C-alpha positions in Angstrom: 87.4 138.0 29.9 88.9 136.2 26.9 90.9 133.9 29.2 89.6 131.6 31.9 90.5 132.3 35.5 89.6 130.1 38.5 86.6 132.3 39.6 85.3 132.8 36.0 81.9 131.7 34.8 81.1 131.2 31.1 78.9 133.8 29.4 76.5 132.7 26.8 74.1 134.5 24.4 71.0 132.5 24.2 67.7 133.0 22.3 64.4 131.6 23.4 62.5 130.1 20.5 59.3 130.5 22.5 59.3 134.3 22.7 62.3 135.2 20.4 64.0 137.1 23.2 67.8 137.1 23.8 69.4 136.4 27.2 72.9 136.7 28.6 73.4 133.9 31.1 76.2 131.9 32.7 74.0 128.8 32.8 73.6 127.2 29.4 70.5 125.5 30.7 68.8 128.7 31.9 66.0 128.5 29.3 65.5 124.8 29.3 66.7 121.7 31.2 66.8 119.7 28.0 69.1 121.2 25.3 67.6 119.1 22.6 63.9 120.2 23.0 64.2 123.1 20.6 63.4 125.9 23.2 66.9 127.3 23.2 69.1 128.6 20.4 72.7 128.8 21.6 73.8 131.9 19.7 77.4 132.3 21.0 79.9 131.8 23.8 81.0 135.3 24.6 83.8 134.6 26.9 84.1 134.7 30.7 82.5 136.8 33.4 83.5 137.0 37.1 81.6 137.6 40.4 82.4 141.1 41.9 84.1 139.6 44.9 86.8 138.1 42.6 87.4 141.1 40.4 91.0 142.4 40.5 89.9 146.1 40.6 93.5 147.2 41.2 94.6 146.6 37.6 91.3 146.6 35.6 87.9 148.2 35.4 84.9 145.9 35.7 81.3 146.6 34.7 78.1 144.9 35.6 76.5 143.2 32.6 73.0 144.5 33.4 74.3 148.1 33.7 76.1 147.9 30.3 73.0 146.7 28.6 70.7 149.2 30.2 73.0 152.2 29.5 73.2 151.2 25.8 69.4 150.4 25.5 70.2 146.9 24.4 67.2 144.6 24.7 68.8 141.5 26.1 67.6 140.0 29.4 70.1 139.2 32.1 68.6 136.7 34.5 68.9 137.2 38.2 71.5 134.5 38.5 73.8 136.4 36.2 73.0 140.1 36.8 75.9 140.7 39.3 78.5 139.2 37.0 81.2 141.6 35.9 83.0 141.9 32.6 86.5 143.4 32.4 87.5 146.2 30.2 90.7 145.3 28.4 92.5 148.5 29.4 95.2 147.8 31.9 95.5 150.4 34.6 98.9 151.5 35.9 99.6 148.6 38.3 103.3 149.1 39.0 
C-alpha cells in the first residue's frame, strides 16, 4: 500500500550491522530495542502492509511478502511476526 488504512502496518527495510543481512519487518525495533545502539540501519520505509484477514480481495490481488521474496530469489529475511503480511498489487480488478 502507498496509503494508510486502519488495519495497515508499516513496512520497513532494515539492515543488521552485526551480520550485514537485510530484513523486511513491520516492527522498527525488530533487530534492537535501542535504535541508537548502532545495530540497526533503517534503510527505508517501503509503505504499508496488511494482515490477510483485512485484505479486500474483491477488488485487489494481495501477495505474501515471504512468497514474493522466495519466488524472486531475493535474499531478505522476513521475520515470523511479518511473514503473513500481504502487499497489494496496484492493479484494480473489475469491482462494479
